[in-house]
N, C-alpha and C positions, 0 to 999 in steps of 0.2 A: 513453533511447530505448525505446519500447514497440513490440513486434511482436505482432500478434494474428492468429489464424486461426480459422475455424469449419469444422466438418464436420457432415454429417448422413448417417445411414444408416437404411434401412428393413429390419428383420428380418421375414421372413415367418413369424413365430411369435407366439403370444399373449404379452401383457405378463408374465404370471406366470412363464412358462418363461424368457423373456429375463432378467428380474430375478434369477431363481434362478441362471441360468448366470453372470450378472455376479458374484454372490457367490462362486461356485465357481471362477472362472477362474484364480485363483492356485494352487489346489490340484489342478486337473484334470491328470491325468498326460499328456493329449494336447496340452497347451499349453506344455510347457517350451521347445520350440524357438522358439515365437512370443514368449514372454515371458522369454527367457533373460536379459534385463537386470534382471529382478526377482530380488533376492537374498534378501529376507526380508519377511514380512508378519506383523504382530502386531495383534490386536484389543486396543486400550487401554481402551475402554469400550463398553458396549452398554446401552441403556435403552429400555424400552417405555413410552410415555406411555399410561396406561390410559384416559384420557378421550378422546384423539384417535385412539388406535390406531397412532400413528406410532412407528416404530422408529428410534432415533437411535444411530449408531455412529461411533466414532473409531478409525481404524487407523493404525499406523505402517508405512510401506512403505520399504524400502531398495532403491535401484536403482543400477545402474552406468551412468554416462553413455556416450553414443556416443564414438567416438574423437575426441579434441580436436584443434583446429588446432595446428600446430607451436608457435606462440608461447605458447599456453596450456599445452602440454605442458611447455615449459621453465619456466613459472611455477609449475605445480603439481607438477612432478616425475614425471609419468607420462602414459600414453596416455589414461587415463580416470580419473574420480574416482567415489567412492562418495557418493551423495547420500541424505539421509534426508528423507522426505516425510510429511506428515500429511494423511490423507483423512477428511473428515467426510461422513456420508451421512444422509439422511432418506428412509425408505420409508413411503409412505402406501398401504396395501393397499385402502382404501375407494375412493380416487380413482384407484388404480392409477398411482401416480407414484413415481419414485425419482430423487432429486437428489443429486449427489455433487460435492464441492469438494475438490480436492487442491492443496496448496501445498508448496513445498520449505521444509524447516526448516533445512537446512545450506546453506552458500555464499550466504546472503542478502546478504552484503556485495558480492558480484560480480553475482548474478543473482537475480531473483525470478520464479518461474513459478507461475501460477495456472491450473488447469484446472477448468472447470465442465461437468458432464455431466448429462444428464437422459434418462430412459426414460419414455415415455408411450404409451398406445394410439394407433395411427395413426388420424387422423380419417376416412380413407376405408374402413378396415376395423378398427374398434376391437376386435373379438373375435378377429381372426386375425393382425394385424400390430402391430409395435411400432416407433415412431420413436425413434431415438437422436440426440441433438444434443450437440455438444461445442464449447466455446469455450475457447481457450487464449490467454493473454496472457503474454508474456515481456518482462521489463524488465531490461536490462543496466545495470550501474552502473560503467562503465569508469573514470570520473573519480574516483569514490569509492574504487574499488579501487586506482587509481594513487596517489591521495592517501594511502591506507593504506600502500602499499608505500613511497612517498616518506617518510612519517612514520616507518616502521620503519627505513629506511636512515638517516634523520636521527638517530633515537634511538640506533641502533647506533654511528654516527659520534660522537655526543655522548658516549655512555658510554665509548667507546674513548679519546676525547680526554681525558675526565675521569680515566680510569685512568692514562693516560700522564702527564698533568699532576700527578696525585697522586704517582706514582712519582718524577717529576722534583723535585717540592717536597720529598719525603721524602729523596731523595738529596742535594739541596742543603742541607737542614737538617742532615743528618749531616756534610756537608763543613764547613759553617760552625761547627758545634759542636766539631770537632776541629782547626780551623785556628788557627794562631798569628799570623794577620795582624794588623797594627796597624789601628786604626779608620780608616775612610775619611777622606781629606783633601779639603777643599773646594778645587777648583782656583783659582788666582789668575789673574784675567783682567786684561788690560791696560786702562788707562783708556779710556773711550769715545772721547775725542778722538784717541787713537792709531789707532783703527779707521777714521777718516774717510779717504776717498779724496782724493787730491790732484787 
């Protein structure tokens, strides 16, 4: 099942100021309350393409999820989970564009989140305004997750059963080895005719 939503916002500031603020939002001391779910940000790579002038960046972002529904809290063992995300961005200062794609790197067996954002000069006022567009898609994988849980339970039960059977066989082997019983006797059955009903 996929859920998607889009949003758009107009900043009454020029593109270069908005793009710079976007880069600084995680380190700005005035934003901790707004971005309190962001736990950590690291730049993994940064490359400037000399021919095009594009800046390519990859960052790792660690976030805390919102409070989870009750049944998920029981499944994951807490009210929230820590999720690691990868953000890739391309900034083109010549065309004044900034494109960002963020995806979750953890919990992908349960949920896949992809967020695509862009910053461009607003067509009605390209020198003074910036338009921000964001498209987010969320794909839950409940059956896959349930299958994984069921497989885990099945494996645990199978391993437990194998351990018990192994102990039982070992115990029986020990008993047979120390037993002084006579070899098993084949029972004598009455002739077939004697079993016929009258």
